[in-house]
C-alpha positions in Angstrom: -25.3 -11.0 -9.6 -23.3 -7.9 -8.9 -20.3 -9.9 -7.9 -20.4 -11.9 -11.2 -20.4 -8.6 -13.0 -17.4 -7.3 -11.0 -15.6 -10.6 -11.5 -16.3 -10.5 -15.2 -15.0 -6.9 -15.6 -11.8 -7.8 -13.7 -11.2 -10.8 -15.8 -11.8 -8.8 -19.0 -9.5 -6.0 -17.8 -6.8 -8.5 -16.9 -7.1 -10.2 -20.3 -6.8 -6.9 -22.1 -3.8 -5.9 -19.9 -2.1 -9.2 -20.6 -3.0 -9.1 -24.3 -1.5 -5.6 -24.6 1.6 -6.7 -22.8 1.8 -9.7 -25.2 1.5 -7.4 -28.3 4.3 -4.9 -27.3 7.4 -5.1 -29.3 10.0 -7.5 -27.5 13.0 -9.6 -28.3 12.4 -13.1 -29.7 12.3 -15.7 -27.0 13.9 -19.1 -27.0 11.7 -22.0 -27.9 9.7 -23.4 -24.9 10.2 -20.3 -22.7 7.1 -18.5 -21.4 7.5 -14.9 -20.8 6.2 -13.5 -17.4 3.9 -10.6 -17.5 5.6 -7.2 -17.1 5.6 -5.9 -13.6 3.8 -2.8 -15.0 1.0 -4.9 -16.3 0.5 -6.7 -13.1 0.6 -3.4 -11.1 -2.0 -1.9 -13.6 -4.2 -4.9 -13.2 -4.0 -4.8 -9.4 -4.9 -1.1 -9.5 -7.8 -1.7 -11.8 -9.1 -4.6 -9.7 -8.9 -2.4 -6.5 -10.7 0.4 -8.4 -13.4 -2.0 -9.4 -13.8 -3.2 -5.8 -14.0 0.3 -4.4 -16.5 1.3 -7.0 -18.7 -1.7 -6.0 -18.4 -0.6 -2.4 -19.3 2.9 -3.2 -22.4 1.8 -5.3 -23.6 -0.5 -2.5 -22.9 2.1 0.2 -24.8 4.8 -1.8 -27.8 2.5 -2.1 -28.0 1.3 1.5 -26.0 3.6 3.7 -25.7 7.1 2.4 -29.3 8.1 3.3 -28.2 8.1 7.0 -24.4 8.2 7.1 -24.0 10.7 4.2 -22.2 10.5 0.9 -18.8 11.0 2.6 -19.7 8.9 5.7 -19.8 11.9 8.1 -23.2 10.9 9.6 -24.9 13.7 7.9 -27.2 11.9 5.4 -30.6 13.3 4.7 -32.3 11.1 7.2 -29.8 11.8 10.0 -31.6 15.0 11.1 -34.4 12.9 12.3 -32.4 10.2 14.1 -31.4 10.1 17.7 -28.7 8.8 18.3 -27.1 10.3 15.1 -25.5 7.8 12.6 -21.8 7.0 13.0 -19.2 9.3 11.4 -17.0 7.0 9.5 -14.7 9.9 8.4 -13.2 10.0 11.9 -12.0 6.5 11.7 -13.3 5.7 15.3 -15.5 2.6 15.6 -17.3 1.6 18.7 -18.0 -2.1 18.2 -15.7 -5.1 18.2 -18.3 -7.5 16.8 -15.8 -10.4 16.4 -14.5 -10.0 20.0 -10.8 -9.9 19.2 -10.1 -6.7 21.1 -9.9 -4.5 17.9 -13.0 -2.3 17.1 -13.8 -1.4 13.4 -12.1 -4.0 11.4 -13.7 -5.1 8.2 -15.1 -8.2 9.8 -16.7 -6.1 12.6 -18.3 -3.8 10.1 -19.6 -6.7 8.0 -21.2 -8.2 11.1 -22.8 -4.9 12.1 -24.1 -4.4 8.5 -25.5 -8.0 8.5 -26.8 -8.1 12.0 -27.5 -4.5 12.9 -25.9 -2.5 15.6 -28.3 -3.4 18.4 -27.0 -7.0 18.4 -23.6 -5.5 19.6 -25.0 -3.0 22.1 -25.6 -0.2 19.6 -28.7 1.7 18.4 -31.6 -0.3 16.8 -31.7 2.5 14.3 -28.8 0.9 12.5 -30.9 -1.8 11.0 -29.6 -5.2 9.8 -29.1 -5.8 6.2 -29.0 -9.6 6.0 -30.2 -9.6 2.4 -26.9 -8.3 1.1 -24.6 -10.9 -0.4 -21.2 -11.7 1.2 -19.5 -9.7 -1.7 -21.7 -6.7 -1.1 -21.1 -6.8 2.6 -17.3 -7.0 2.0 -17.5 -4.2 -0.4 -19.5 -2.0 2.0 -17.1 -2.7 4.9 -14.0 -2.0 2.8 -15.6 1.2 1.4 -16.6 2.3 5.0 -13.0 1.8 6.1 -11.7 3.9 3.1 -13.8 6.8 4.2 -11.3 7.7 6.9 -8.5 9.6 5.3 -5.8 8.8 7.8 
């Protein structure tokens, strides 16, 4: 349901951007020619879509991850004090698990797998519980958001 809402918002934003570009003052066009959207309109739509996706990731992260991993992903959430081992610090950009086995740990696909299956499946702590009830869009949004928590 949330992905439909995000898709609907993105579609609405794109429609408004393209309508605004179409209503701006411009030279008359020759009959039969279709004007391409202005590069600024495309860039604005891309930025708006990225912001909407980031906001979706932040919302899902806050609901399912922040209690342990903390609001900024430093592993310092309210529940972290009672956990041993401590939750991962995403702000460091260091990831332990290569869930998809391609030799690179911490890719979006790795994070999605760990969120879906739990860390124990990949040799990690059973305290990182699986969240299989999340939709594919939610898992994607969380994984991308987790990657964004590393500033470098």
